[in-house]
C-alpha positions as CSV (number, residue, x, y, z in Angstrom):
1,M,126.3,131.5,15.6
2,G,129.4,129.7,16.7
3,I,130.5,132.7,18.8
4,V,127.1,132.8,20.6
5,A,127.4,129.0,21.3
6,L,130.9,129.5,22.8
7,T,129.7,132.4,24.9
8,M,126.8,130.4,26.3
9,K,129.1,127.4,27.0
10,A,131.6,129.6,28.9
11,S,128.7,131.1,31.0
12,V,127.6,127.5,31.9
13,I,131.1,126.5,33.0
14,E,131.4,129.7,35.0
15,M,128.2,129.1,36.8
16,F,129.3,125.5,37.5
17,L,132.6,126.7,39.0
18,V,130.8,129.2,41.2
19,L,128.4,126.5,42.5
20,L,131.3,124.1,43.0
21,V,133.3,126.7,45.0
22,T,130.2,127.7,47.0
23,G,129.6,124.0,47.9
24,I,133.1,123.4,49.0
25,H,133.0,126.4,51.2
26,S,129.7,125.2,52.7
27,N,131.1,121.8,53.3
28,K,134.1,123.2,55.1
29,E,131.9,125.2,57.4
30,M,129.9,122.0,58.1
31,I,133.1,120.0,58.8
32,K,134.3,122.8,61.2
33,K,131.0,122.5,63.0
34,I,131.3,118.7,63.2
35,K,134.9,118.8,64.3
36,R,134.3,121.3,67.1
37,P,131.6,119.9,69.4
38,K,131.0,121.7,72.6
39,F,132.6,119.8,75.5
40,T,130.6,119.6,78.7
41,V,132.4,118.6,81.8
42,P,130.3,116.1,83.7
43,Q,129.4,117.0,87.3
44,I,129.7,114.4,90.1
45,S,128.7,114.4,93.8
46,C,131.2,114.3,96.7
47,D,130.5,110.7,97.5
48,V,131.5,109.3,94.1
49,K,134.5,107.0,94.3
50,A,137.0,106.7,91.5
51,G,136.6,102.9,91.4
52,K,133.0,103.3,90.3
53,I,134.1,105.1,87.1
54,I,135.3,102.9,84.3
55,N,137.0,105.7,82.2
56,P,140.8,105.6,82.6
57,E,141.2,109.4,82.3
58,F,138.5,112.0,82.6
59,M,137.5,115.5,83.7
60,V,134.8,116.2,86.2
61,K,133.3,119.1,88.1
62,C,133.1,118.8,91.9
63,P,130.5,120.6,94.0
64,A,131.1,122.6,97.1
65,G,131.4,120.9,100.5
66,C,133.6,117.9,99.7
67,Q,136.0,118.6,102.6
68,D,133.5,116.9,104.9
69,P,135.1,113.9,106.7
70,K,132.3,111.6,105.8
71,Y,133.8,111.5,102.3
72,H,136.6,109.1,102.9
73,V,140.0,109.5,101.3
74,Y,142.8,106.8,101.3
75,G,146.4,107.8,100.5
76,T,148.5,110.9,99.8
77,N,149.2,112.2,96.3
78,V,148.4,108.8,94.9
79,Y,144.9,107.7,96.1
80,A,143.2,104.3,96.4
81,S,140.3,104.1,94.0
82,Y,138.0,103.5,97.0
83,S,138.5,107.2,97.8
84,S,136.1,110.0,97.1
85,V,137.3,111.7,93.9
86,C,136.4,115.2,95.0
87,G,137.6,114.5,98.6
88,A,141.0,113.5,97.2
89,A,141.0,116.7,95.1
90,V,140.6,118.8,98.2
91,H,143.2,116.8,100.1
92,S,145.7,117.2,97.3
93,G,145.2,121.0,97.2
94,I,143.9,121.0,93.6
95,L,140.5,122.2,94.8
96,D,139.3,124.0,98.0
97,N,136.0,123.4,99.6
98,S,134.2,125.5,97.1
99,G,134.6,122.8,94.4
100,G,135.6,123.2,90.7
101,K,137.0,121.2,87.7
102,I,139.7,118.6,87.9
103,L,141.5,116.1,85.7
104,V,141.6,112.5,87.0
105,R,143.9,109.7,85.7
106,K,143.8,106.1,86.8
107,V,147.1,104.4,87.7
108,A,148.1,100.9,89.0
109,G,147.2,99.7,92.5
110,Q,149.8,100.3,95.2
111,S,151.1,97.9,97.9
112,G,150.3,100.6,100.5
113,Y,148.7,104.0,100.9
114,R,149.9,106.5,103.6
115,G,147.3,108.6,105.3
116,S,147.9,112.3,106.1
117,Y,146.2,115.5,107.1
118,S,146.2,118.1,104.4
119,N,144.0,121.1,103.4
120,G,141.4,120.3,106.0
121,V,141.1,116.6,105.0
122,Q,142.4,113.7,107.0
123,S,143.2,110.8,104.6
124,L,143.5,107.3,105.9
125,S,146.1,104.6,105.5
126,L,145.4,101.4,103.5
127,P,147.6,98.3,103.2
128,R,146.9,97.8,99.5
129,W,144.3,98.3,96.8
130,R,143.7,97.0,93.3
131,E,143.6,100.5,91.5
132,S,144.8,104.0,92.2
133,F,144.3,107.5,90.7
134,I,146.0,110.9,90.6
135,V,144.3,114.3,90.6
136,S,145.6,117.3,88.7
137,E,144.4,120.7,87.5
138,S,141.8,120.7,84.7
139,K,144.1,121.5,81.9
140,P,143.3,119.3,78.9
141,K,146.1,117.6,77.1
142,K,146.6,118.3,73.4
143,G,145.1,115.6,71.2
144,V,143.2,113.9,74.1
145,T,139.4,113.7,74.0
146,Y,137.7,113.6,77.4
147,P,134.3,112.0,77.8
148,S,131.3,114.2,78.3
149,A,129.4,111.3,79.9
150,L,131.1,109.0,82.4
151,T,130.8,105.2,82.4
152,Y,130.0,103.7,85.8
153,S,130.6,100.1,86.9
154,S,127.2,100.1,88.7
155,F,124.5,102.5,89.8
156,R,125.5,104.5,92.8
157,S,123.5,104.6,96.0
158,S,123.7,108.4,96.1
159,V,121.6,110.5,93.8
160,A,123.6,112.3,91.1
161,Q,123.4,116.0,91.2
162,T,121.4,117.9,88.6
163,G,123.1,118.0,85.3
164,E,125.3,114.9,85.9
165,T,125.3,112.5,83.0
166,T,125.6,108.8,83.8
167,K,125.9,105.7,81.8
168,A,125.5,102.3,83.3
169,Y,128.1,99.7,82.6
170,Q,127.3,96.0,82.5
171,R,130.1,93.5,82.7
172,P,129.9,90.6,80.2
173,P,128.9,87.3,81.8
174,V,131.8,84.9,82.5
175,P,131.0,81.2,82.2
176,G,132.0,79.0,85.1
177,T,133.6,79.9,88.4
178,T,136.6,82.2,88.1
179,V,139.3,81.4,90.6
180,P,141.7,84.2,91.5
181,P,145.4,83.2,91.3
182,V,146.6,81.9,94.6
183,T,150.0,81.0,96.1
184,L,149.3,77.3,96.1
185,A,148.4,77.1,92.4
186,Q,151.8,75.5,91.6
187,V,151.9,73.4,94.7
188,L,148.5,71.8,94.5
189,T,148.5,69.1,91.8
190,V,145.4,67.3,90.7
191,T,145.3,63.6,90.1
192,V,142.4,61.4,89.1
193,A,142.0,58.9,91.9
194,E,138.8,57.0,91.2
195,A,140.4,53.8,92.2
196,T,141.2,54.9,95.8
197,H,138.2,57.3,96.1
198,T,135.7,56.3,98.8
199,T,132.1,57.0,97.7
200,L,129.3,57.2,100.2
201,P,126.5,54.5,99.5
202,R,123.5,55.8,97.7
203,P,120.2,55.8,99.5
204,F,117.4,53.4,98.6
205,P,114.4,54.7,96.8
206,S,112.0,56.5,99.1
207,T,108.9,58.6,98.7
208,T,108.6,59.4,102.4
209,S,109.3,62.8,104.0
210,T,112.9,64.0,103.8
211,T,113.5,64.3,107.5
212,S,112.6,62.3,110.6
213,S,111.3,65.5,112.3
214,P,109.6,67.6,109.7
215,R,109.1,71.2,110.6
216,P,106.8,73.9,109.2
217,Q,108.5,75.9,106.4
218,P,108.5,79.7,106.3
219,A,106.4,81.5,103.7
220,G,107.9,81.1,100.3
221,H,110.6,78.5,101.3
222,R,110.9,75.8,98.7
223,N,110.1,72.2,99.8
224,R,112.0,70.0,97.4
225,D,111.7,66.7,99.2
226,T,110.6,64.1,96.6
227,D,109.5,64.5,93.0
228,L,112.6,66.1,91.5
229,W,115.0,64.1,93.6
230,S,113.7,60.5,93.7
231,T,116.5,57.9,93.5
232,A,115.0,56.6,90.3
233,D,115.6,60.0,88.6
234,Y,119.0,60.2,90.2
235,T,120.3,56.9,88.8
236,S,118.6,56.4,85.5
237,S,118.1,59.8,83.9
238,Q,120.2,59.0,80.9
239,N,117.8,56.3,79.9
240,R,114.6,58.2,80.3
241,P,114.2,61.4,78.2
242,G,112.4,64.1,80.0
243,A,112.8,62.7,83.5
244,S,112.9,65.0,86.5
245,P,111.1,68.1,85.0
246,G,112.7,71.4,85.9
247,I,116.2,70.1,85.9
248,P,118.2,70.1,82.7
249,R,119.0,66.7,81.4
250,Q,122.7,67.4,81.1
251,D,122.9,68.2,84.8
252,L,121.7,64.7,85.6
253,S,124.0,62.9,83.2
254,G,126.8,60.7,84.6
255,A,129.4,63.1,83.1
256,A,128.0,66.1,85.0
257,F,128.0,64.2,88.3
258,Q,131.4,62.5,88.0
259,R,133.6,62.6,91.1
260,P,136.1,65.4,91.5
261,A,139.8,64.7,91.2
262,T,141.5,64.7,94.6
263,A,144.4,66.8,95.7
264,D,148.0,65.7,96.2
265,V,148.2,64.6,99.9
266,S,151.6,66.3,100.2
267,L,149.9,69.6,100.3
268,D,151.4,71.8,103.0
269,C,148.3,73.0,104.7
270,K,147.7,73.6,108.4
271,V,144.2,75.0,109.2
272,D,141.5,74.5,111.8
273,L,138.4,74.1,109.7
274,S,134.7,74.1,110.6
275,F,132.1,73.1,108.1
276,V,128.7,74.6,108.9
277,I,126.3,72.4,106.9
278,D,122.7,72.9,105.9
279,G,120.3,70.4,107.6
280,S,117.1,72.3,107.0
281,A,113.9,70.4,106.0
282,G,113.7,72.3,102.7
283,L,117.0,70.7,101.6
284,G,115.7,67.2,101.1
285,K,117.5,63.9,101.7
286,R,119.1,63.6,98.3
287,R,120.7,67.0,98.5
288,F,121.8,66.3,102.1
289,R,123.6,63.2,100.9
290,I,125.4,65.1,98.1
291,Q,126.5,67.6,100.7
292,K,127.9,64.8,102.9
293,Q,129.7,63.3,99.9
294,F,131.2,66.8,99.3
295,L,132.5,66.8,102.9
296,A,134.0,63.3,102.4
297,D,135.8,64.5,99.2
298,I,137.1,67.6,101.1
299,A,138.4,65.3,103.9
300,Q,140.2,63.1,101.3
301,A,141.7,66.1,99.5
302,L,143.0,67.8,102.6
303,D,144.7,64.8,104.1
304,I,143.5,65.4,107.7
305,G,146.2,65.0,110.4
306,P,147.6,66.5,113.7
307,E,150.3,68.4,111.7
308,G,148.1,69.4,108.9
309,P,144.4,70.3,108.6
310,L,141.8,69.4,111.3
311,M,138.1,69.5,110.5
312,G,134.9,69.5,112.5
313,V,131.3,69.8,111.5
314,V,128.3,71.9,112.8
315,Q,124.8,71.2,111.3
316,Y,122.1,73.8,111.5
317,G,118.3,73.8,111.1
318,D,116.2,75.6,113.7
319,N,119.2,75.5,116.0
320,P,122.9,74.6,115.5
321,A,124.3,71.3,116.7
322,P,128.0,70.2,116.7
323,Q,128.4,66.9,115.0
324,F,132.1,66.5,116.0
325,N,134.9,68.9,117.0
326,L,138.4,69.4,115.6
327,K,140.2,66.8,117.7
328,A,137.6,64.1,117.3
329,H,139.1,62.6,114.1
330,T,142.8,63.0,113.2
331,N,142.9,61.1,109.8
332,S,140.8,61.3,106.7
333,R,139.5,57.7,106.9
334,D,138.0,58.1,110.4
335,L,136.6,61.6,109.4
336,K,134.8,60.2,106.4
337,T,133.3,57.4,108.5
338,A,132.0,60.1,110.9
339,I,130.6,62.1,108.1
340,E,128.6,59.1,106.8
341,K,126.9,58.8,110.2
342,I,125.6,62.4,110.2
343,T,121.8,62.5,110.0
344,Q,119.7,65.4,108.8
345,R,118.1,67.6,111.6
346,G,115.3,69.3,109.6
347,G,113.8,72.6,110.6
348,L,114.4,76.1,109.3
349,S,117.6,77.5,107.8
350,N,118.9,79.7,110.7
351,V,122.4,80.3,109.3
352,G,123.1,83.4,111.5
353,R,122.4,81.5,114.6
354,A,124.8,78.8,113.5
355,I,127.6,81.3,112.8
356,S,127.1,82.8,116.3
357,F,127.4,79.3,117.8
358,V,130.6,78.7,115.9
359,T,132.1,82.0,117.1
360,K,131.3,81.4,120.8
361,N,131.8,77.7,121.1
362,F,133.6,75.9,118.3
363,F,137.2,77.3,118.1
364,S,138.1,76.7,121.7
365,K,141.2,74.9,123.1
366,A,138.9,72.2,124.6
367,N,137.5,71.5,121.1
368,G,141.0,71.1,119.6
369,N,141.8,74.7,118.4
370,R,145.6,74.8,118.1
371,G,146.0,78.6,118.2
372,G,148.8,78.7,115.6
373,A,146.6,77.6,112.7
374,P,144.1,79.9,111.0
375,N,140.4,79.4,112.0
376,V,138.2,78.9,108.9
377,A,134.4,78.3,108.8
378,V,132.9,77.2,105.5
379,V,129.1,77.8,105.6
380,M,127.0,75.9,103.1
381,V,123.6,77.4,102.2
382,D,120.9,75.8,100.0
383,G,118.7,78.6,98.7
384,W,118.7,81.3,101.4
385,P,118.8,81.7,105.2
386,T,115.7,82.2,107.3
387,D,117.5,84.6,109.6
388,K,120.1,87.4,109.2
389,V,123.8,86.6,108.9
390,E,125.5,90.0,108.6
391,E,125.9,90.9,112.3
392,A,126.8,87.3,113.3
393,S,129.4,87.1,110.5
394,R,130.9,90.5,111.5
395,L,131.4,89.3,115.1
396,A,133.0,86.1,113.7
397,R,135.4,88.0,111.6
398,E,136.3,90.2,114.5
399,S,137.1,87.1,116.5
400,G,139.6,86.1,113.8
401,I,137.5,83.5,111.9
402,N,137.7,83.4,108.1
403,I,134.2,83.0,106.9
404,F,133.6,81.3,103.5
405,F,130.2,80.9,102.0
406,I,129.1,78.3,99.4
407,T,125.7,79.1,98.1
408,I,123.8,76.5,96.0
409,E,121.0,77.5,93.7
410,G,119.4,80.6,95.2
411,A,116.2,82.6,94.9
412,A,114.4,83.0,91.6
413,E,112.9,86.4,90.9
414,S,109.5,85.3,92.2
415,E,111.1,84.1,95.4
416,K,113.3,87.1,96.3
417,Q,110.4,88.7,98.2
418,H,110.9,86.0,100.8
419,L,114.6,86.8,101.5
420,V,115.2,87.9,105.1
421,E,118.4,89.6,104.0
422,A,119.2,90.4,100.4
423,N,122.7,89.8,99.1
424,F,123.5,87.9,102.3
425,A,126.7,86.2,101.1
426,N,128.5,89.4,100.4
427,K,127.4,90.9,103.7
428,A,128.8,87.8,105.5
429,V,132.3,87.6,104.1
430,C,135.2,89.9,104.9
431,R,136.2,90.6,101.3
432,T,133.7,91.0,98.4
433,N,136.2,90.2,95.6
434,G,134.9,86.6,95.2
435,F,137.7,84.9,97.1
436,Y,135.5,84.1,100.1
437,S,132.3,83.2,98.3
438,L,131.5,80.5,95.8
439,H,128.1,80.0,94.1
440,V,126.9,77.0,92.1
441,Q,123.6,76.8,90.1
442,S,122.9,73.2,90.9
443,W,123.8,70.6,93.6
444,F,125.2,68.5,90.7
445,G,127.8,71.3,90.2
446,L,129.0,71.3,93.8
447,H,132.0,69.1,93.2
448,K,133.4,71.8,90.9
449,T,134.1,74.0,94.0
450,L,136.3,71.4,95.7
451,Q,139.6,72.4,94.1
452,P,139.0,76.2,94.4
453,L,137.9,75.8,98.0
454,V,140.9,73.6,99.1
455,K,143.3,76.1,97.5
456,R,141.7,79.0,99.3
457,V,141.3,77.6,102.8
458,C,145.0,76.5,102.7
459,D,146.3,79.8,101.4
460,A,147.4,81.4,104.7
461,D,148.8,84.5,103.0
462,R,145.3,85.5,101.7
463,L,143.3,84.6,104.8
464,A,142.8,88.3,105.6
465,C,139.9,87.7,108.0
466,S,142.4,86.2,110.5
467,K,143.8,89.7,110.9
468,T,141.7,91.5,113.5
469,C,142.1,94.7,115.5
470,F,143.6,92.5,118.3
471,N,146.4,90.8,116.4
472,S,147.6,93.0,113.6
473,A,149.2,96.1,115.2
474,D,152.5,97.5,116.5
475,L,151.4,99.3,119.6
476,G,153.7,101.9,121.1
477,F,153.2,103.6,124.4
478,V,154.7,107.1,125.0
479,I,154.6,107.7,128.8
480,D,155.1,110.9,130.7
481,G,157.5,110.4,133.5
482,S,157.8,114.1,134.6
483,S,158.0,115.2,138.2
484,S,154.3,116.3,138.4
485,V,153.2,112.7,137.9
486,G,154.7,111.3,141.1
487,T,155.6,107.7,141.9
488,T,152.1,106.5,142.9
489,N,150.4,108.0,139.9
490,F,153.1,106.6,137.6
491,R,152.3,103.0,138.9
492,T,148.6,103.8,138.0
493,V,149.7,104.8,134.5
494,L,151.6,101.5,134.1
495,Q,148.5,99.6,135.2
496,F,146.6,101.4,132.5
497,V,149.2,100.4,130.0
498,A,149.0,96.8,131.2
499,N,145.2,96.8,131.0
500,L,145.3,98.0,127.4
501,S,147.9,95.5,126.4
502,K,146.0,92.6,127.9
503,E,143.3,93.1,125.3
504,F,145.6,92.3,122.4
505,E,147.0,89.0,121.2
506,I,150.7,89.2,121.8
507,S,153.3,87.3,119.7
508,D,156.0,87.9,117.0
509,T,153.3,87.5,114.3
510,D,150.4,89.1,116.1
511,T,150.4,92.4,118.0
512,R,153.7,93.7,119.3
513,V,154.1,96.3,122.1
514,G,156.9,98.8,122.8
515,A,157.2,101.6,125.3
516,V,159.1,105.0,125.6
517,Q,159.3,107.1,128.8
518,Y,160.1,110.8,128.6
519,T,160.8,113.9,130.7
520,Y,163.2,116.5,129.1
521,E,164.9,113.4,127.8
522,Q,163.6,110.1,126.4
523,R,164.3,106.5,127.2
524,L,163.3,103.3,125.3
525,E,161.9,101.0,127.9
526,F,161.5,98.1,125.4
527,G,161.1,97.7,121.6
528,F,158.5,95.9,119.5
529,D,160.7,92.8,119.2
530,A,161.6,92.5,122.9
531,Y,158.6,90.3,124.2
532,S,156.6,87.7,122.2
533,S,154.3,86.5,125.0
534,K,151.6,88.4,127.0
535,A,153.1,87.2,130.3
536,D,156.6,88.4,129.5
537,L,155.2,91.7,128.3
538,L,153.1,92.4,131.4
539,N,156.1,91.6,133.6
540,A,158.2,94.0,131.6
541,I,155.6,96.8,132.1
542,K,155.7,96.2,135.9
543,R,159.5,96.6,135.9
544,V,159.5,100.1,134.3
545,G,161.0,102.6,136.8
546,Y,159.8,106.1,137.4
547,W,162.2,108.7,136.0
548,S,161.1,112.2,137.0
549,G,161.9,115.5,135.3
550,G,160.4,118.0,132.9
551,T,157.8,117.5,130.0
552,S,159.0,117.6,126.4
553,T,156.2,115.8,124.7
554,G,157.2,117.0,121.1
555,A,160.7,115.5,121.5
556,A,159.2,112.3,122.9
557,I,157.0,111.8,119.8
558,S,159.9,112.3,117.5
559,Y,162.0,109.9,119.6
560,A,159.2,107.3,119.4
561,L,159.0,107.6,115.7
562,E,162.7,106.9,115.3
563,Q,163.2,104.3,118.0
564,L,159.9,102.4,117.9
565,F,157.9,103.0,114.7
566,K,160.8,103.1,112.3
567,K,161.2,99.4,113.1
568,S,157.6,98.6,112.7
569,K,156.7,95.8,110.2
570,P,155.1,97.0,106.9
571,N,152.0,94.9,107.3
572,K,151.2,96.1,110.8
573,R,148.9,99.0,111.8
574,K,151.0,101.5,113.7
575,L,149.2,102.7,116.9
576,M,150.7,105.2,119.4
577,V,149.1,105.8,122.8
578,L,150.5,108.9,124.5
579,I,149.8,109.6,128.2
580,T,150.7,113.0,129.8
581,D,149.6,115.1,132.7
582,G,150.7,118.6,131.6
583,R,151.4,121.1,128.9
584,S,154.6,120.4,126.9
585,Y,157.7,122.6,127.2
586,D,158.3,122.2,123.5
587,D,156.2,122.4,120.3
588,V,154.1,119.3,119.6
589,R,152.7,120.3,116.2
590,I,155.5,119.4,113.9
591,P,156.3,116.0,115.6
592,A,152.5,115.2,115.6
593,M,152.3,116.0,111.9
594,A,155.3,113.8,111.2
595,A,153.5,110.9,113.0
596,H,150.4,111.4,110.9
597,L,152.4,111.5,107.7
598,R,154.0,108.2,108.6
599,G,150.6,106.6,109.1
600,V,150.9,106.3,112.8
601,I,147.4,106.4,114.4
602,T,147.8,108.4,117.6
603,Y,145.7,108.4,120.7
604,A,146.4,111.2,123.2
605,I,145.3,110.7,126.8
606,G,145.6,113.7,129.1
607,V,145.3,113.7,132.9
608,A,144.8,116.5,135.4
609,W,146.8,119.5,134.0
610,A,147.1,118.3,130.5
611,A,146.3,120.9,127.8
612,Q,143.2,120.0,125.8
613,D,144.4,121.9,122.7
614,E,147.7,120.0,122.6
615,L,145.9,116.7,122.9
616,E,143.8,117.5,119.9
617,V,146.8,118.5,117.9
618,I,148.7,115.3,118.8
619,A,145.7,113.0,118.2
620,T,144.8,111.6,114.8
621,H,141.8,113.2,113.1
622,P,139.0,113.2,114.1
623,A,140.2,114.3,117.6
624,K,137.0,113.3,119.3
625,D,137.7,109.7,118.6
626,H,141.4,109.8,119.4
627,S,141.9,112.3,122.3
628,F,140.6,111.8,125.9
629,F,140.8,113.8,129.1
630,V,140.7,112.3,132.6
631,D,140.5,114.5,135.7
632,E,142.3,112.0,138.0
633,F,144.8,109.2,137.4
634,D,142.6,106.8,139.3
635,N,140.0,107.1,136.5
636,L,142.3,106.1,133.7
637,Y,141.0,102.5,133.8
638,Q,137.5,103.6,132.7
639,Y,138.8,104.6,129.3
640,V,140.3,101.2,128.4
641,P,137.0,99.8,126.8
642,R,136.3,103.0,124.9
643,I,139.9,103.1,123.4
644,I,139.7,99.5,122.5
645,Q,136.3,100.0,120.9
646,N,137.6,102.9,118.8
647,I,140.7,101.0,117.7
648,C,138.5,98.1,116.5
649,T,135.9,100.3,114.9
650,E,138.6,102.1,112.9
651,F,140.1,98.7,111.9
652,N,136.8,97.3,110.8
653,S,135.9,100.4,108.8
654,Q,138.6,99.6,106.3
655,P,137.1,98.8,102.9
656,R,136.3,95.1,102.1
657,N,137.6,94.4,98.6
């Protein structure tokens, strides 16, 4: 009996061990399956920029056709994140135009990106960018797990190709206004100056219309003239719970509306400043007075004076109207008195019309524009404009005006259908990184923008909009002086050079011009640092003597790179304009490529017997925008406007970050 029991016990133990071993084996198989998921490389389209992808390192599959020039690439080897990912892969030689898989790794932003022509792709130069990336072959690193689904910072305008996996990324809300670090942060000190602060008198209670000339409002435009903004609500909200429905009680408290601290008057700031203020009927008298008080606070903070900031005001409604120009008031006290006398115009909110007026009329010498000071226009908008602002703002920026937008409140969801132009503030400013635009939820929060605004308008190093296609280049002319040109035609070429130069703003800090003449040999006529005024430059062009000889264009390009562009300033756009009337005796391909690699944008102008194929090799890609052929020297002048237009179009196509 005991033997039988022991035998049965042994059998049970044996069965248990078999089951245990079988279970462990099964679990191992399951673990293997879990540990080895199938990796799918996400596919993207050619227009996807690296900056839109949040992941720091990832693998992607590019489609065919990304060599197309419409997919912009910035840089060489290290690319700005504003570049097309797949376009950069083709430019770097990792992929050809048939597409394929690549590995992308994000790296730090660079102080400059050099454009070049490589593998059928012309990359562009860029002064600086906040983030970069490097492309390499799709060989996964050991121990690194790459995402099968990419995380995007926002939804892209282009439709993802079939099979592409996307995941939207939403940034967490950041309370308050975030002010980017600026140069003046350590210079500008804040002191509470209630004792010396001048406050505009408050209006008497009124239930009448908000303007002396009420105008009909556009459909959906809010009329906020009385109920929410009666003086009784404004002065005694702390004592009456529930007063002013629709406005949070804390916004109406004395603490929320306390006066801003003023800036140290020793601030080193020289700027010509135009405030473009909202006088539309929908604003209401109470808001209009808060807006005026804000201007008075700005005047106090800036310490207005002939050697410092000067300030003028334009008010808009249906039409813009100058209140006073830059030279009307040369101290803060007089300026604040003039601000107090401004009366509201009423009408619509035609902001675009006002910006056009400022561009054409405000910053003139007759109105006190000093030339050496940055031009800044601060546009204040309650709600939204009743006309379009994008085109008017672009023209203002191209004129060298730094446009700032302060938007107060804004459209609710139910009101957005009435917007003439969605996202108007970002379309108006020259950089969309938040530096040029400030938004406040309530007029009672307007005073919070005073310190950020004063810092920004006085930070000359960051006023990028003052750099235009006319004042930010080193322009080098390479002039054919060969025997086939002749004395008379050479004088015509010099007139063409003068006509082009006249279009630019010439000074040590603006555009600089140099010139090289060549035959078999080369001669530096004058360098970039030779002339700092337009009059002196034009006289120097007239004095250039005709040389006569052969035509070695390739050697001339190499000479210009060494004698002119090697001495170009790092923050200048390098422009070369080459004029020739014949085929070169030497090879132009290698020197032309060297110019492209150094970031020199080359325009090639051929006359009479010039070789079209050589012009296209010399010119920056695309050749159709940078090479021109003229049948006679006397017709050169006709191409001045077109060349200037192309130079400015290329300048303005740089990304706005």
